N, C-alpha and C positions, 0 to 999 in steps of 0.2 A: 536498429538497436538489438544487440545480442541478448538473449534471455539466458540466465544462468541455470545450471542444473537444479539448484535448490528452488528457484522460482518455478521451474517445470514440475518438480515434485509437488510443490504447493498447489499448482493448477490441477494436477492429477487428483490429489486428495479433495480439492474443492469440487471438481466435476463429479467425482463419485459420490460425495456427500449430497450434492444437489440431486443427482439421479436417484439415490436411495429415498430422499425426501419425496420426490415426485412419484416414485413407485408406491410409496405408502399413501400419499394423498389421493392418488387416483386408483387405489386398490388394484394395482397391476400385479397379478400373481403369476407364478410359473405357468399355470394352465391358461390364463388369459394371454400371456405372451406367445404361447404356441399357436394360438388361433386368431388373434386379433391384429389385423394389419396396422391399425393406428398405434397400438401399444408397441409393435415392432418398430415402427417409425420413431416413436418417442425414445426408445432406448438406443437406437442406432447412432444418432449424432453424438451423445455423450461418450459412447464406447469408442467411436473412432477419434474423438477428441483426445481421450485418454491415450489411445494407441499412438496418435501423432505426437503427443508430448513425450511418450516413452521413446519413440523412434528418434526424436530430436535430441535426446540426452546424449552427451558426449560419450564416445567409446571408452575413454578413461574412467568416467564415472561408472558406467555399467560394469566395467571390468573389476572395479573395487568391490562390487556386490554380486558375485557370480551365482549365488543361490537364488536370487530374485529372477523370475522367468521373464526377463525383458523381451526376448525374441517372441515368446508366445503372445504377449500382449500387443506388441507392434504388429505381429503377424495377423492377429484378429482384425486390426484396423485395415490391413491390406485386403483381407477377405471381405470385410463389410463394404469397402469402397469398390473393389474391382470385380467381385463375384457376387453381387447382391442377390441375383436370382438363384445362386447355388448355396445360399446360407441354410445351414441346418439349425433351425430355431431351438431344437432340443439342446444342442451344444451351447447356444447363446444363453438359454435359460440356466443351464448348469453353471456357466461362467458368472452370470449375474447373481444367482441365488445361492451358489455353493463356493465359488472360488474368489470372487473379487474382494470380499472382506479380508481374506488372508493376504492377498496381494497388497491391499491398501495398508493393512497393519504392518507389513514389511517395509513399505516405503515411508510410512509415518515415522518410523525410527530414524530415518535419514534426515529429518528436519531439525534434530537436536543440535 
């Protein structure tokens, strides 16, 4: 069964919403994420799930919205999966605490 782009966008939003809820419930801060391996593991799966959904969006869909950083998000997924030992957790913390809300706000507009 082929998943539509709109369904993938909804999954991206849902995964981010769930991750933010877990961050709050478990008091995972930027500082904790930098030093705590369990917190790092906790954020990795949702981030690569988001990246995988972005990667699987059709090229036509992504071309309609060139201002959205699709390749950055899918690239993050590739880094998390294929270069886990080389992850710079400072960058991941910036993504989670500074950048993802803006990305999600951009893709939420696509669900209308």
